[in-house]
GUTI-601330 format. One line per 10 residues: for each residue x, y negated, z of C-alpha. Coordinates in pm, whole numbers. Each point is the difference from the previous one (the first is absolute). Last residue first. Layout:
N
X/Y/Z ~ ...
This chain:
234
4636/-3546/1257 ~ 309/-245/15 ~ 223/279/-105 ~ -195/26/-362 ~ 282/252/-149 ~ 150/145/264 ~ -348/85/155 ~ -173/112/-305 ~ 300/211/-51 ~ -20/147/339
-376/71/-38 ~ 56/209/-318 ~ 293/212/194 ~ -266/45/288 ~ -261/74/-235 ~ 208/282/-178 ~ 119/136/324 ~ -341/44/155 ~ -82/147/-286 ~ 267/248/-38
-35/99/351 ~ -400/99/-19 ~ 71/253/-282 ~ 326/97/220 ~ -188/48/303 ~ -265/187/-196 ~ 244/240/-155 ~ 115/109/315 ~ -326/58/237 ~ -73/196/-320
276/173/-21 ~ -35/81/373 ~ -346/141/9 ~ 11/214/-319 ~ -351/75/-54 ~ 84/129/-358 ~ -282/-249/-103 ~ 94/-287/223 ~ 393/47/-150 ~ -133/-21/-354
-201/-285/67 ~ 290/-200/165 ~ 187/77/-310 ~ -301/-80/-224 ~ 33/-344/150 ~ 337/-30/-9 ~ 0/38/-344 ~ -175/-357/-49 ~ 301/-143/135 ~ 213/210/-282
-181/-159/-276 ~ 111/-317/89 ~ -260/-284/76 ~ -69/-243/-313 ~ -209/-262/192 ~ 275/-188/-56 ~ 206/165/245 ~ 22/-284/266 ~ -414/-37/-42 ~ -38/371/68
112/-67/326 ~ -145/-342/76 ~ -333/147/-88 ~ 98/299/278 ~ 42/-337/222 ~ -307/-123/-89 ~ -187/313/54 ~ 208/123/355 ~ -343/-156/194 ~ -194/249/-110
273/254/-35 ~ 16/-28/417 ~ -351/-20/43 ~ -37/354/-206 ~ 275/149/137 ~ -169/-88/393 ~ -349/143/-95 ~ 155/320/-131 ~ 215/51/306 ~ -238/-68/224
-255/241/-148 ~ 282/295/-28 ~ -93/256/-255 ~ 322/-37/-175 ~ -159/44/-349 ~ -156/-357/93 ~ 363/-116/11 ~ 90/131/-351 ~ -326/-123/-119 ~ 62/-375/135
372/52/-158 ~ -183/41/-342 ~ -263/-211/39 ~ 210/-327/84 ~ 271/112/-302 ~ -332/9/-228 ~ -108/-374/111 ~ 354/-135/0 ~ 106/166/-335 ~ -359/-107/-165
108/-362/97 ~ 351/29/-159 ~ -142/156/-348 ~ 315/88/-145 ~ -173/228/-213 ~ 220/297/28 ~ -25/-110/423 ~ -376/-4/-17 ~ 32/351/-163 ~ 196/123/270
-181/-93/249 ~ -329/114/-149 ~ 202/369/-29 ~ 128/-88/382 ~ -384/-21/86 ~ -139/334/-192 ~ 323/179/211 ~ -117/-126/329 ~ -343/65/-51 ~ 41/394/-100
265/6/243 ~ -311/-84/288 ~ -199/278/-142 ~ 243/240/36 ~ 15/-83/350 ~ 267/-233/177 ~ 118/124/358 ~ 367/60/15 ~ 136/-196/-313 ~ -230/-309/84
100/10/362 ~ 378/-82/-113 ~ -170/-254/-279 ~ -158/-177/235 ~ 273/-17/253 ~ 240/-152/-265 ~ -177/-224/-178 ~ -144/-125/394 ~ 405/-70/107 ~ 41/-194/-297
-274/-198/2 ~ 26/-100/396 ~ 387/-56/-66 ~ -62/-218/-335 ~ -247/-217/227 ~ 255/-49/250 ~ 227/-76/-224 ~ -244/-268/-153 ~ -51/-196/297 ~ 172/-361/-74
-203/65/-393 ~ -356/5/134 ~ -135/-54/-325 ~ -275/-233/38 ~ -341/41/-57 ~ -197/-218/-263 ~ -195/-240/151 ~ -272/-86/135 ~ -174/-291/218 ~ -188/16/280
183/-322/194 ~ 122/316/221 ~ 135/197/-315 ~ -164/275/-187 ~ 235/254/-133 ~ 32/153/-421 ~ 195/347/-47 ~ -28/176/323 ~ -233/267/-117 ~ -294/-122/215
54/-372/-151 ~ -44/173/-340 ~ -361/122/92 ~ -114/-312/196 ~ 191/-237/-346 ~ -245/211/-205 ~ -306/-49/205 ~ 40/-396/55 ~ 46/-11/-410 ~ -343/214/-19
-141/-331/255 ~ 135/-229/-145 ~ -199/-24/-340 ~ 107/114/-353 ~ 156/-140/-278 ~ 336/170/22 ~ 211/-250/9 ~ -276/-266/138 ~ -38/245/310 ~ 420/52/37
42/-394/-15 ~ -294/-7/290 ~ 166/285/223 ~ 334/-134/-11 ~ 298/239/56 ~ 275/-210/80 ~ 382/154/-114 ~ 197/103/269 ~ 125/334/-111 ~ -3/-75/-410
-322/89/-159 ~ 165/116/-418 ~ 171/200/306 ~ -157/310/-242 ~ -67/130/375 ~ -175/-330/24 ~ -184/-44/-373 ~ -76/381/32 ~ -197/-49/341 ~ -169/-346/-161
-138/187/-304 ~ -183/320/172 ~ -128/-220/275 ~ -136/-211/-191 ~ -170/242/-220 ~ -82/244/283 ~ -178/-268/138 ~ -171/-84/-331 ~ -104/361/-43 ~ -188/-22/322
-142/-335/-18 ~ -172/150/-330 ~ -88/292/175 ~ -203/-133/311 ~ -135/-255/-279 ~ -135/278/-208 ~ -197/151/319 ~ 170/306/78 ~ -179/290/-117 ~ 342/154/-173
-108/319/-109 ~ 126/323/-2 ~ -89/271/-314 ~ -97/341/74
């Protein structure tokens, strides 16, 4: 039987409007087209998208829930800053979670988990081949989230998702440092991780996850160090 949407037309329209605003602003923030600290004005957005402020506000609430925008004490909104001063704590946390969740996945995964992870790896490889940076970010998030879910620890899974979401703009910088032409060997790292999980090789899974995280962190640190030398006043 075909499902029917019985909601009023105005409600459906508003829902689609919220999604449109959310999708466009999210992509612009992740692409750094809207840099950290950029003011976000509801009135200007309503004019830009040709809609009322209600769906604009709902989209901003959704973006705020993902940490991409924040509301200031004066009730204005801006694109969230990246906390460059405390990046080492973020790097420590995400490296640890890569290792922990991949270890657990090697121990506790199901056949369905492996199918899902392999499907996401194929999607990721396709986005890399097409140099689709936003696609890479989304597929990478889903890939590592699926590994965390396969570990059967909901606390680790939710923490991993939070870290992956917090790191999306850093990952954009990472791909940007390769001009969005990610070397194939980094795609192969995902395949090696899947192989270790499939074999149930906990130690190999841990080691490969650590290597994978370390090279991402090192590349971002090199990029930021280069920027600091080129723009010492920043």
